[in-house]
C-alpha positions, 0 to 999 in steps of 0.5 A: 648205039646212037643216043636216038637209038637208045631212046627208041629202045627205052620207048619200046621197052616201056610200051611192051605189054605187061607180063607181070606185076612189075611190068605194070609200072612201065606206063608210070615210067613212060609218063615220068619222061613226059611222053617225050622220047626225043633227043631234046628231052634232058631226062634222056641224057642218062642213056648215054651211060648205056652201051646195049639194048640189054643194059637199057632193058635191065635198067627198066626192069630194075627200076620197076622192081624197086618201085614194087619193093620200095616206093611209098607214095605217102613219103615221096612222089614217083618222079622223085623216086625214079629220078634217083635211078637216072644216075647209073651206079 
């Protein structure tokens, strides 16, 4: 997959209709990327580590799940919280 294709997959995944509570955080992730789904957005560089559509979808689901389980808006910003998950572990 090209970098641009990976960005399109991420954008598509974040724009899906929410199916559950976890999915309701996808618009927050969309905003985290400044609604800029272009190759020029440096926040998209983390996608280089992924090789498939399913890996990107799994990452989105994982981060949304972590928001549900661990995010505390009184302690940190959503941007800081999501930023920790941009590095593929």
